[in-house]
Structures are given as structure tokens and as C-alpha cells.
C-alpha angles and dihedrals in degrees: 000000000000091000089055093049090050092051091045086053093052095255099323134079132170127190141172117225088260091054092046087052092052093048091052092046092050097046103030111015093173094060122109085231086077097065096088144323092279091054091050091050091046089051090056091051092054093045092051097098091044093049090052099040098041102032111016090242119146122204122218115193120220118286123235108293096015134090102198121111116209126212119190132182100230108154142026107253114254096022125106118245113252 
């Protein structure tokens, strides 16, 4: 779901916890990530390695004073970073 959003955003996607929750509810309503915002954020944390290893997507947690998570396509999956 996040990988699709990144590709739809031309390699970049940002979302608040509420937006992540809405995305998960829309695309996978049976997921535990749809319980609340905390569950959505926890799901992102658990998916971090898979997003990187399978899709080359890096996750940047919110900075101090912000609530937006950032997702960026930064590598071709399966290739070593230079």
C-alpha cells in the first residue's frame, strides 16, 4: 500500500498518522493496522525492512514538532547503495 502511494507520488509520499490510518482502512480494512493511529504507525515501523529490501523505499519518521512521515524511493531493490 505504501509502495503504491510512493510510486503514485513519483517517488515521494508524506502522511500523518491519520492519513496512514485512512490509507490502511481504504486498501486493507481487515488489517490490524486499521485499529487506530498508533496501530498504523506501528505497522509502518514493522514494515520498514520490507519496504527497503523489496522496494528500495526509505522511511523518515516525523521530525520534532511535526507529525508527517516521509517515504522516498531511494534505491533499486536488490542493488547495493553506492
